[in-house]
N, C-alpha and C positions, 0 to 999 in steps of 0.2 A: 468838506463839502457835504452838508446835509446829515452829519452824524450827531447833531444836538450838542452834547457836552464835550465831545472830542473835537479839538480844533488843531489845525496845523499852523505853525508860525512861519514867518519868512525864512528863506534859505540863508544859512550862514555862509561865510566866505569859503569854508571847506566844501560846500556843496551839499551838506546834509541838512535835513529838516528836523526841527525839534517838535515832537508831538506832545500836546498838553497832557498832563496826568489827570486821570479821572478823579473826581472828588472822593470817591470811596478809597481809592488807592492812596491818595494824599493823606486822608484821615488815618488809614492803617499805618502808613509810614510815620506819621506824627506820633501815633500811639506807641509804636515800636521804639522810636527814639526816646520817648518819655519813659517808657518802661526800662530801657537800657540805662538811661541817666539815673533813675532812681536806684537801680541795682548797683551801679558803680558807686553812688553816694553811700549806700548802705554798706558796701564792702569796705570803703575807705573809713567810714565811721567805726566799723567793727575792728578794723586793723588798729585804729587810733586807740580805741577803748582797751584792746588787749595789751598794747604797749604801755598804756597808762596803768593798767592793773599790775603788770609786771614790775613797774617802777614802785608802786605802792607795796607790793610784796617784799621787794628788796629793802625798802625803807623800814617796813615793819620788822623784817628779819634783823636789820642792823639795830633797831631800837631794842628789840628783845635781847639781842646779844650784849648791848651796852648795859642792860639791866641785870645781866648775869643769870638769866633763866637757864634751866637745864637744856641741853641740846635736844633731848627727846621731846620736850614740850614745844620747843621752837619748830621742830620738824612736824609735829602733829598739827600745830596751828597753821603752818604753811600748807600742809596737805588739805586741811579743811577749807582754807581760802581758795586754793586752786580748784577745788571741787565745785565751788559756787559758780 
């Protein structure tokens, strides 16, 4: 009733009224959800990349072992790869 951008909607069966969200609050919520979505995607991508890197390290370790490189060289190479 006369508040401009705030409107009330018809009463629901439970007897409560839903009040419209202001455009600024709606925008803020959308931005917060988008930020959260991007953060979760980045976390999932990082988790996947770490798992993939671990597989590569193990495959390289096995390849160096198959080529009969000294154990100290294998350990040094692994250490350098993990540091990256």
